[in-house]
Each structure stands twice: as C-alpha cells, then as structure tokens.
PDB file of N, CA, C and O in Angstrom:
ATOM      1  N   UNK A   1     110.430 112.789 106.374  1.00  0.00           N
ATOM      2  CA  UNK A   1     110.552 112.149 107.641  1.00  0.00           C
ATOM      3  C   UNK A   1     110.753 113.247 108.657  1.00  0.00           C
ATOM      4  O   UNK A   1     111.502 114.204 108.458  1.00  0.00           O
ATOM      5  N   UNK A   2     110.060 113.064 109.736  1.00  0.00           N
ATOM      6  CA  UNK A   2     110.157 114.015 110.894  1.00  0.00           C
ATOM      7  C   UNK A   2     110.488 113.211 112.160  1.00  0.00           C
ATOM      8  O   UNK A   2     110.066 112.067 112.327  1.00  0.00           O
ATOM      9  N   UNK A   3     111.252 113.851 113.032  1.00  0.00           N
ATOM     10  CA  UNK A   3     111.601 113.103 114.273  1.00  0.00           C
ATOM     11  C   UNK A   3     111.522 114.061 115.410  1.00  0.00           C
ATOM     12  O   UNK A   3     111.586 115.277 115.229  1.00  0.00           O
ATOM     13  N   UNK A   4     111.383 113.512 116.581  1.00  0.00           N
ATOM     14  CA  UNK A   4     111.347 114.315 117.899  1.00  0.00           C
ATOM     15  C   UNK A   4     111.639 113.360 119.001  1.00  0.00           C
ATOM     16  O   UNK A   4     111.529 112.144 118.845  1.00  0.00           O
ATOM     17  N   UNK A   5     112.009 113.911 120.106  1.00  0.00           N
ATOM     18  CA  UNK A   5     112.162 113.116 121.334  1.00  0.00           C
ATOM     19  C   UNK A   5     110.889 113.159 122.154  1.00  0.00           C
ATOM     20  O   UNK A   5     110.203 114.179 122.225  1.00  0.00           O
ATOM     21  N   UNK A   6     110.590 112.023 122.772  1.00  0.00           N
ATOM     22  CA  UNK A   6     109.385 111.889 123.535  1.00  0.00           C
ATOM     23  C   UNK A   6     109.589 110.942 124.708  1.00  0.00           C
ATOM     24  O   UNK A   6     109.702 109.732 124.512  1.00  0.00           O
ATOM     25  N   UNK A   7     109.635 111.437 125.835  1.00  0.00           N
ATOM     26  CA  UNK A   7     109.831 110.590 127.097  1.00  0.00           C
ATOM     27  C   UNK A   7     111.152 109.769 126.979  1.00  0.00           C
ATOM     28  O   UNK A   7     111.204 108.617 127.410  1.00  0.00           O
ATOM     29  N   UNK A   8     112.160 110.347 126.421  1.00  0.00           N
ATOM     30  CA  UNK A   8     113.424 109.603 126.305  1.00  0.00           C
ATOM     31  C   UNK A   8     113.584 108.742 125.093  1.00  0.00           C
ATOM     32  O   UNK A   8     114.678 108.240 124.836  1.00  0.00           O
ATOM     33  N   UNK A   9     112.518 108.549 124.329  1.00  0.00           N
ATOM     34  CA  UNK A   9     112.569 107.830 123.116  1.00  0.00           C
ATOM     35  C   UNK A   9     112.775 108.790 121.896  1.00  0.00           C
ATOM     36  O   UNK A   9     112.506 109.986 122.009  1.00  0.00           O
ATOM     37  N   UNK A  10     113.232 108.284 120.782  1.00  0.00           N
ATOM     38  CA  UNK A  10     113.223 108.995 119.535  1.00  0.00           C
ATOM     39  C   UNK A  10     112.060 108.439 118.722  1.00  0.00           C
ATOM     40  O   UNK A  10     111.959 107.237 118.477  1.00  0.00           O
ATOM     41  N   UNK A  11     111.173 109.372 118.305  1.00  0.00           N
ATOM     42  CA  UNK A  11     110.044 108.958 117.485  1.00  0.00           C
ATOM     43  C   UNK A  11     110.125 109.523 116.060  1.00  0.00           C
ATOM     44  O   UNK A  11     110.554 110.660 115.864  1.00  0.00           O
ATOM     45  N   UNK A  12     109.742 108.780 115.139  1.00  0.00           N
ATOM     46  CA  UNK A  12     109.855 109.124 113.720  1.00  0.00           C
ATOM     47  C   UNK A  12     108.533 108.970 113.015  1.00  0.00           C
ATOM     48  O   UNK A  12     107.834 107.969 113.174  1.00  0.00           O
ATOM     49  N   UNK A  13     108.184 110.025 112.195  1.00  0.00           N
ATOM     50  CA  UNK A  13     107.022 109.865 111.328  1.00  0.00           C
ATOM     51  C   UNK A  13     107.516 109.848 109.880  1.00  0.00           C
ATOM     52  O   UNK A  13     108.378 110.626 109.472  1.00  0.00           O
ATOM     53  N   UNK A  14     106.929 108.928 109.137  1.00  0.00           N
ATOM     54  CA  UNK A  14     107.383 108.797 107.734  1.00  0.00           C
ATOM     55  C   UNK A  14     106.199 109.043 106.778  1.00  0.00           C
ATOM     56  O   UNK A  14     105.036 108.751 107.060  1.00  0.00           O
ATOM     57  N   UNK A  15     106.620 109.636 105.562  1.00  0.00           N
ATOM     58  CA  UNK A  15     105.668 109.745 104.476  1.00  0.00           C
ATOM     59  C   UNK A  15     106.318 108.960 103.343  1.00  0.00           C
ATOM     60  O   UNK A  15     107.439 109.244 102.921  1.00  0.00           O
ATOM     61  N   UNK A  16     105.557 107.940 102.857  1.00  0.00           N
ATOM     62  CA  UNK A  16     106.050 107.078 101.824  1.00  0.00           C
ATOM     63  C   UNK A  16     105.164 107.327 100.566  1.00  0.00           C
ATOM     64  O   UNK A  16     103.963 107.058 100.555  1.00  0.00           O
ATOM     65  N   UNK A  17     105.821 107.846  99.530  1.00  0.00           N
ATOM     66  CA  UNK A  17     105.126 108.183  98.239  1.00  0.00           C
ATOM     67  C   UNK A  17     104.428 106.890  97.677  1.00  0.00           C
ATOM     68  O   UNK A  17     105.052 105.841  97.515  1.00  0.00           O
ATOM     69  N   UNK A  18     103.175 107.024  97.407  1.00  0.00           N
ATOM     70  CA  UNK A  18     102.409 105.987  96.744  1.00  0.00           C
ATOM     71  C   UNK A  18     101.809 106.488  95.470  1.00  0.00           C
ATOM     72  O   UNK A  18     100.900 107.317  95.504  1.00  0.00           O
ATOM     73  N   UNK A  19     102.281 106.017  94.348  1.00  0.00           N
ATOM     74  CA  UNK A  19     101.827 106.510  93.070  1.00  0.00           C
ATOM     75  C   UNK A  19     101.775 105.282  92.133  1.00  0.00           C
ATOM     76  O   UNK A  19     102.801 104.847  91.610  1.00  0.00           O
ATOM     77  N   UNK A  20     100.612 104.759  91.940  1.00  0.00           N
ATOM     78  CA  UNK A  20     100.443 103.547  91.097  1.00  0.00           C
ATOM     79  C   UNK A  20     100.441 103.896  89.622  1.00  0.00           C
ATOM     80  O   UNK A  20     100.886 103.078  88.817  1.00  0.00           O
ATOM     81  N   UNK A  21      99.972 105.047  89.229  1.00  0.00           N
ATOM     82  CA  UNK A  21      99.829 105.467  87.887  1.00  0.00           C
ATOM     83  C   UNK A  21     100.233 106.933  87.719  1.00  0.00           C
ATOM     84  O   UNK A  21      99.841 107.766  88.537  1.00  0.00           O
ATOM     85  N   UNK A  22     100.967 107.256  86.734  1.00  0.00           N
ATOM     86  CA  UNK A  22     101.447 108.637  86.492  1.00  0.00           C
ATOM     87  C   UNK A  22     100.304 109.615  86.395  1.00  0.00           C
ATOM     88  O   UNK A  22     100.476 110.801  86.675  1.00  0.00           O
ATOM     89  N   UNK A  23      99.101 109.121  85.990  1.00  0.00           N
ATOM     90  CA  UNK A  23      98.011 110.034  85.854  1.00  0.00           C
ATOM     91  C   UNK A  23      97.186 110.243  87.083  1.00  0.00           C
ATOM     92  O   UNK A  23      96.273 111.069  87.121  1.00  0.00           O
ATOM     93  N   UNK A  24      97.529 109.467  88.100  1.00  0.00           N
ATOM     94  CA  UNK A  24      96.823 109.620  89.433  1.00  0.00           C
ATOM     95  C   UNK A  24      97.569 110.611  90.283  1.00  0.00           C
ATOM     96  O   UNK A  24      98.783 110.755  90.140  1.00  0.00           O
ATOM     97  N   UNK A  25      96.871 111.306  91.174  1.00  0.00           N
ATOM     98  CA  UNK A  25      97.611 112.225  92.083  1.00  0.00           C
ATOM     99  C   UNK A  25      98.428 111.450  93.074  1.00  0.00           C
ATOM    100  O   UNK A  25      98.119 110.318  93.444  1.00  0.00           O
ATOM    101  N   UNK A  26      99.493 112.113  93.492  1.00  0.00           N
ATOM    102  CA  UNK A  26     100.388 111.545  94.518  1.00  0.00           C
ATOM    103  C   UNK A  26      99.661 111.405  95.851  1.00  0.00           C
ATOM    104  O   UNK A  26      98.927 112.305  96.260  1.00  0.00           O
ATOM    105  N   UNK A  27      99.865 110.280  96.523  1.00  0.00           N
ATOM    106  CA  UNK A  27      99.353 110.089  97.832  1.00  0.00           C
ATOM    107  C   UNK A  27     100.542 109.547  98.710  1.00  0.00           C
ATOM    108  O   UNK A  27     101.508 108.986  98.192  1.00  0.00           O
ATOM    109  N   UNK A  28     100.425 109.737 100.010  1.00  0.00           N
ATOM    110  CA  UNK A  28     101.444 109.360 100.927  1.00  0.00           C
ATOM    111  C   UNK A  28     100.960 108.421 101.965  1.00  0.00           C
ATOM    112  O   UNK A  28      99.932 108.668 102.596  1.00  0.00           O
ATOM    113  N   UNK A  29     101.673 107.339 102.168  1.00  0.00           N
ATOM    114  CA  UNK A  29     101.359 106.418 103.230  1.00  0.00           C
ATOM    115  C   UNK A  29     102.048 106.883 104.440  1.00  0.00           C
ATOM    116  O   UNK A  29     103.160 107.399 104.326  1.00  0.00           O
ATOM    117  N   UNK A  30     101.479 106.746 105.612  1.00  0.00           N
ATOM    118  CA  UNK A  30     102.033 107.241 106.891  1.00  0.00           C
ATOM    119  C   UNK A  30     102.524 105.932 107.662  1.00  0.00           C
ATOM    120  O   UNK A  30     101.897 104.874 107.608  1.00  0.00           O
ATOM    121  N   UNK A  31     103.660 106.096 108.355  1.00  0.00           N
ATOM    122  CA  UNK A  31     104.118 105.082 109.267  1.00  0.00           C
ATOM    123  C   UNK A  31     104.929 105.731 110.419  1.00  0.00           C
ATOM    124  O   UNK A  31     105.314 106.897 110.334  1.00  0.00           O
ATOM    125  N   UNK A  32     105.166 104.996 111.435  1.00  0.00           N
ATOM    126  CA  UNK A  32     105.870 105.524 112.539  1.00  0.00           C
ATOM    127  C   UNK A  32     106.917 104.542 113.059  1.00  0.00           C
ATOM    128  O   UNK A  32     106.763 103.328 112.923  1.00  0.00           O
ATOM    129  N   UNK A  33     107.983 105.078 113.654  1.00  0.00           N
ATOM    130  CA  UNK A  33     109.049 104.237 114.232  1.00  0.00           C
ATOM    131  C   UNK A  33     109.443 104.791 115.550  1.00  0.00           C
ATOM    132  O   UNK A  33     109.475 106.010 115.720  1.00  0.00           O
ATOM    133  N   UNK A  34     109.757 103.912 116.535  1.00  0.00           N
ATOM    134  CA  UNK A  34     110.207 104.307 117.806  1.00  0.00           C
ATOM    135  C   UNK A  34     111.546 103.616 118.154  1.00  0.00           C
ATOM    136  O   UNK A  34     111.650 102.392 118.081  1.00  0.00           O
ATOM    137  N   UNK A  35     112.564 104.408 118.532  1.00  0.00           N
ATOM    138  CA  UNK A  35     113.821 103.881 118.918  1.00  0.00           C
ATOM    139  C   UNK A  35     114.228 104.374 120.323  1.00  0.00           C
ATOM    140  O   UNK A  35     113.746 105.391 120.822  1.00  0.00           O
ATOM    141  N   UNK A  36     115.108 103.623 120.907  1.00  0.00           N
ATOM    142  CA  UNK A  36     115.600 104.005 122.233  1.00  0.00           C
ATOM    143  C   UNK A  36     117.133 103.691 122.222  1.00  0.00           C
ATOM    144  O   UNK A  36     117.563 102.547 122.069  1.00  0.00           O
ATOM    145  N   UNK A  37     117.867 104.713 122.383  1.00  0.00           N
ATOM    146  CA  UNK A  37     119.352 104.593 122.409  1.00  0.00           C
ATOM    147  C   UNK A  37     119.852 103.943 121.101  1.00  0.00           C
ATOM    148  O   UNK A  37     120.766 103.118 121.112  1.00  0.00           O
ATOM    149  N   UNK A  38     119.232 104.335 119.983  1.00  0.00           N
ATOM    150  CA  UNK A  38     119.621 103.797 118.683  1.00  0.00           C
ATOM    151  C   UNK A  38     119.106 102.434 118.339  1.00  0.00           C
ATOM    152  O   UNK A  38     119.445 101.910 117.278  1.00  0.00           O
ATOM    153  N   UNK A  39     118.317 101.845 119.167  1.00  0.00           N
ATOM    154  CA  UNK A  39     117.799 100.494 118.858  1.00  0.00           C
ATOM    155  C   UNK A  39     116.294 100.579 118.606  1.00  0.00           C
ATOM    156  O   UNK A  39     115.580 101.328 119.274  1.00  0.00           O
ATOM    157  N   UNK A  40     115.837  99.812 117.650  1.00  0.00           N
ATOM    158  CA  UNK A  40     114.442  99.797 117.265  1.00  0.00           C
ATOM    159  C   UNK A  40     113.598  99.215 118.450  1.00  0.00           C
ATOM    160  O   UNK A  40     113.916  98.147 118.974  1.00  0.00           O
ATOM    161  N   UNK A  41     112.567  99.909 118.837  1.00  0.00           N
ATOM    162  CA  UNK A  41     111.608  99.491 119.825  1.00  0.00           C
ATOM    163  C   UNK A  41     110.374  98.924 119.171  1.00  0.00           C
ATOM    164  O   UNK A  41     109.979  97.794 119.457  1.00  0.00           O
ATOM    165  N   UNK A  42     109.764  99.689 118.302  1.00  0.00           N
ATOM    166  CA  UNK A  42     108.575  99.300 117.571  1.00  0.00           C
ATOM    167  C   UNK A  42     108.420 100.100 116.310  1.00  0.00           C
ATOM    168  O   UNK A  42     108.853 101.251 116.245  1.00  0.00           O
ATOM    169  N   UNK A  43     107.791  99.493 115.272  1.00  0.00           N
ATOM    170  CA  UNK A  43     107.503 100.163 114.072  1.00  0.00           C
ATOM    171  C   UNK A  43     106.079  99.843 113.616  1.00  0.00           C
ATOM    172  O   UNK A  43     105.639  98.699 113.727  1.00  0.00           O
ATOM    173  N   UNK A  44     105.384 100.802 113.123  1.00  0.00           N
ATOM    174  CA  UNK A  44     103.991 100.544 112.756  1.00  0.00           C
ATOM    175  C   UNK A  44     103.998  99.994 111.321  1.00  0.00           C
ATOM    176  O   UNK A  44     105.028  99.993 110.647  1.00  0.00           O
ATOM    177  N   UNK A  45     102.844  99.535 110.881  1.00  0.00           N
ATOM    178  CA  UNK A  45     102.642  99.268 109.537  1.00  0.00           C
ATOM    179  C   UNK A  45     102.085 100.502 108.878  1.00  0.00           C
ATOM    180  O   UNK A  45     102.270 101.585 109.432  1.00  0.00           O
ATOM    181  N   UNK A  46     101.438 100.438 107.779  1.00  0.00           N
ATOM    182  CA  UNK A  46     100.812 101.641 107.180  1.00  0.00           C
ATOM    183  C   UNK A  46      99.667 102.063 108.044  1.00  0.00           C
ATOM    184  O   UNK A  46      98.770 101.275 108.344  1.00  0.00           O
ATOM    185  N   UNK A  47      99.700 103.338 108.452  1.00  0.00           N
ATOM    186  CA  UNK A  47      98.671 103.894 109.366  1.00  0.00           C
ATOM    187  C   UNK A  47      97.501 104.572 108.581  1.00  0.00           C
ATOM    188  O   UNK A  47      96.418 104.785 109.127  1.00  0.00           O
ATOM    189  N   UNK A  48      97.742 104.886 107.354  1.00  0.00           N
ATOM    190  CA  UNK A  48      96.713 105.513 106.537  1.00  0.00           C
ATOM    191  C   UNK A  48      97.309 106.175 105.312  1.00  0.00           C
ATOM    192  O   UNK A  48      98.521 106.097 105.116  1.00  0.00           O
ATOM    193  N   UNK A  49      96.540 106.798 104.513  1.00  0.00           N
ATOM    194  CA  UNK A  49      96.994 107.444 103.321  1.00  0.00           C
ATOM    195  C   UNK A  49      96.616 108.889 103.287  1.00  0.00           C
ATOM    196  O   UNK A  49      95.506 109.236 103.693  1.00  0.00           O
ATOM    197  N   UNK A  50      97.462 109.727 102.835  1.00  0.00           N
ATOM    198  CA  UNK A  50      97.223 111.240 102.999  1.00  0.00           C
ATOM    199  C   UNK A  50      97.534 111.919 101.616  1.00  0.00           C
ATOM    200  O   UNK A  50      98.294 111.390 100.805  1.00  0.00           O
ATOM    201  N   UNK A  51      96.939 113.054 101.403  1.00  0.00           N
ATOM    202  CA  UNK A  51      97.143 113.782 100.174  1.00  0.00           C
ATOM    203  C   UNK A  51      98.511 114.586 100.158  1.00  0.00           C
ATOM    204  O   UNK A  51      99.013 114.919  99.084  1.00  0.00           O
ATOM    205  N   UNK A  52      99.064 114.871 101.297  1.00  0.00           N
ATOM    206  CA  UNK A  52     100.295 115.684 101.362  1.00  0.00           C
ATOM    207  C   UNK A  52     101.328 114.980 102.153  1.00  0.00           C
ATOM    208  O   UNK A  52     101.027 114.176 103.035  1.00  0.00           O
ATOM    209  N   UNK A  53     102.583 115.291 101.830  1.00  0.00           N
ATOM    210  CA  UNK A  53     103.683 114.712 102.600  1.00  0.00           C
ATOM    211  C   UNK A  53     103.899 115.365 103.955  1.00  0.00           C
ATOM    212  O   UNK A  53     104.802 114.977 104.696  1.00  0.00           O
ATOM    213  N   UNK A  54     103.057 116.376 104.291  1.00  0.00           N
ATOM    214  CA  UNK A  54     103.113 116.945 105.618  1.00  0.00           C
ATOM    215  C   UNK A  54     102.256 116.208 106.635  1.00  0.00           C
ATOM    216  O   UNK A  54     102.625 116.069 107.801  1.00  0.00           O
ATOM    217  N   UNK A  55     101.051 115.717 106.145  1.00  0.00           N
ATOM    218  CA  UNK A  55     100.090 115.108 106.997  1.00  0.00           C
ATOM    219  C   UNK A  55     100.638 113.664 107.431  1.00  0.00           C
ATOM    220  O   UNK A  55     100.493 113.258 108.584  1.00  0.00           O
ATOM    221  N   UNK A  56     101.228 112.972 106.508  1.00  0.00           N
ATOM    222  CA  UNK A  56     101.604 111.573 106.756  1.00  0.00           C
ATOM    223  C   UNK A  56     102.632 111.438 107.903  1.00  0.00           C
ATOM    224  O   UNK A  56     102.437 110.570 108.754  1.00  0.00           O
ATOM    225  N   UNK A  57     103.725 112.252 107.980  1.00  0.00           N
ATOM    226  CA  UNK A  57     104.629 112.092 109.101  1.00  0.00           C
ATOM    227  C   UNK A  57     103.994 112.429 110.456  1.00  0.00           C
ATOM    228  O   UNK A  57     104.335 111.860 111.494  1.00  0.00           O
ATOM    229  N   UNK A  58     103.071 113.366 110.395  1.00  0.00           N
ATOM    230  CA  UNK A  58     102.387 113.744 111.663  1.00  0.00           C
ATOM    231  C   UNK A  58     101.571 112.558 112.187  1.00  0.00           C
ATOM    232  O   UNK A  58     101.520 112.345 113.398  1.00  0.00           O
ATOM    233  N   UNK A  59     100.964 111.823 111.350  1.00  0.00           N
ATOM    234  CA  UNK A  59     100.203 110.671 111.754  1.00  0.00           C
ATOM    235  C   UNK A  59     101.157 109.635 112.379  1.00  0.00           C
ATOM    236  O   UNK A  59     100.826 108.982 113.369  1.00  0.00           O
ATOM    237  N   UNK A  60     102.315 109.509 111.792  1.00  0.00           N
ATOM    238  CA  UNK A  60     103.319 108.548 112.370  1.00  0.00           C
ATOM    239  C   UNK A  60     103.797 109.010 113.762  1.00  0.00           C
ATOM    240  O   UNK A  60     103.994 108.183 114.653  1.00  0.00           O
ATOM    241  N   UNK A  61     103.982 110.328 113.947  1.00  0.00           N
ATOM    242  CA  UNK A  61     104.424 110.800 115.311  1.00  0.00           C
ATOM    243  C   UNK A  61     103.306 110.604 116.267  1.00  0.00           C
ATOM    244  O   UNK A  61     103.565 110.172 117.390  1.00  0.00           O
ATOM    245  N   UNK A  62     102.099 110.881 115.928  1.00  0.00           N
ATOM    246  CA  UNK A  62     100.951 110.675 116.808  1.00  0.00           C
ATOM    247  C   UNK A  62     100.858 109.213 117.283  1.00  0.00           C
ATOM    248  O   UNK A  62     100.675 108.934 118.468  1.00  0.00           O
ATOM    249  N   UNK A  63     100.991 108.295 116.317  1.00  0.00           N
ATOM    250  CA  UNK A  63     100.993 106.875 116.610  1.00  0.00           C
ATOM    251  C   UNK A  63     102.090 106.581 117.586  1.00  0.00           C
ATOM    252  O   UNK A  63     101.847 105.912 118.590  1.00  0.00           O
ATOM    253  N   UNK A  64     103.312 107.060 117.332  1.00  0.00           N
ATOM    254  CA  UNK A  64     104.472 106.692 118.139  1.00  0.00           C
ATOM    255  C   UNK A  64     104.256 107.183 119.596  1.00  0.00           C
ATOM    256  O   UNK A  64     104.482 106.447 120.556  1.00  0.00           O
ATOM    257  N   UNK A  65     103.804 108.471 119.720  1.00  0.00           N
ATOM    258  CA  UNK A  65     103.604 108.960 121.087  1.00  0.00           C
ATOM    259  C   UNK A  65     102.538 108.170 121.805  1.00  0.00           C
ATOM    260  O   UNK A  65     102.683 107.896 122.997  1.00  0.00           O
ATOM    261  N   UNK A  66     101.485 107.798 121.135  1.00  0.00           N
ATOM    262  CA  UNK A  66     100.431 107.064 121.727  1.00  0.00           C
ATOM    263  C   UNK A  66     100.927 105.606 122.181  1.00  0.00           C
ATOM    264  O   UNK A  66     100.546 105.106 123.240  1.00  0.00           O
ATOM    265  N   UNK A  67     101.761 104.997 121.344  1.00  0.00           N
ATOM    266  CA  UNK A  67     102.315 103.666 121.639  1.00  0.00           C
ATOM    267  C   UNK A  67     103.131 103.828 122.939  1.00  0.00           C
ATOM    268  O   UNK A  67     102.961 103.039 123.868  1.00  0.00           O
ATOM    269  N   UNK A  68     104.004 104.833 123.012  1.00  0.00           N
ATOM    270  CA  UNK A  68     104.821 105.003 124.228  1.00  0.00           C
ATOM    271  C   UNK A  68     103.957 105.302 125.459  1.00  0.00           C
ATOM    272  O   UNK A  68     104.283 104.824 126.545  1.00  0.00           O
ATOM    273  N   UNK A  69     102.892 106.056 125.335  1.00  0.00           N
ATOM    274  CA  UNK A  69     101.998 106.325 126.453  1.00  0.00           C
ATOM    275  C   UNK A  69     101.360 105.047 126.895  1.00  0.00           C
ATOM    276  O   UNK A  69     101.118 104.911 128.094  1.00  0.00           O
ATOM    277  N   UNK A  70     101.065 104.101 126.054  1.00  0.00           N
ATOM    278  CA  UNK A  70     100.412 102.910 126.404  1.00  0.00           C
ATOM    279  C   UNK A  70     101.353 101.767 126.825  1.00  0.00           C
ATOM    280  O   UNK A  70     100.952 100.889 127.588  1.00  0.00           O
ATOM    281  N   UNK A  71     102.589 101.776 126.336  1.00  0.00           N
ATOM    282  CA  UNK A  71     103.480 100.698 126.521  1.00  0.00           C
ATOM    283  C   UNK A  71     104.831 101.031 127.196  1.00  0.00           C
ATOM    284  O   UNK A  71     105.544 100.150 127.676  1.00  0.00           O
ATOM    285  N   UNK A  72     105.142 102.316 127.211  1.00  0.00           N
ATOM    286  CA  UNK A  72     106.473 102.768 127.617  1.00  0.00           C
ATOM    287  C   UNK A  72     106.745 102.818 129.017  1.00  0.00           C
ATOM    288  O   UNK A  72     107.847 103.190 129.419  1.00  0.00           O
TER     289      UNK A  72
END
C-alpha cells in the first residue's frame, strides 16, 4: 500500500495478491481509496491486474488523483 497527499486529500494505492493456484504466478489487483480528514470519500473497485506489487498501487494512486481532479 502506498499513500500520498493530493490537494488536501489522502490518496491510497493498494496491491491485492491474487493467486488462484499455487502453480500460477502471483498477480496483483489494483485499487484506490480517497479520504479527507480521516473519512472515506471514494473507493475504486478492481482497476486492473499487474505482475508486480509495485505497479498495482501506482494504478490506484493514478485513479485517485484523476477522481479528485474530476470531482474534488
């Protein structure tokens, strides 16, 4: 999980491990969360799937910043 401040909001990017079978490679689902003063503003669903746990949180952060730019 990665977080940062953006225009007064706290934005979070999440990597959720997705492994259906031990023989399959690990994949990570991306999601994002936006809070303001400790209260939930918006949360995404699954934004996509990534091969590394570094890419997934970045996708969540990008989504959160775009949501704020459009709705904030």
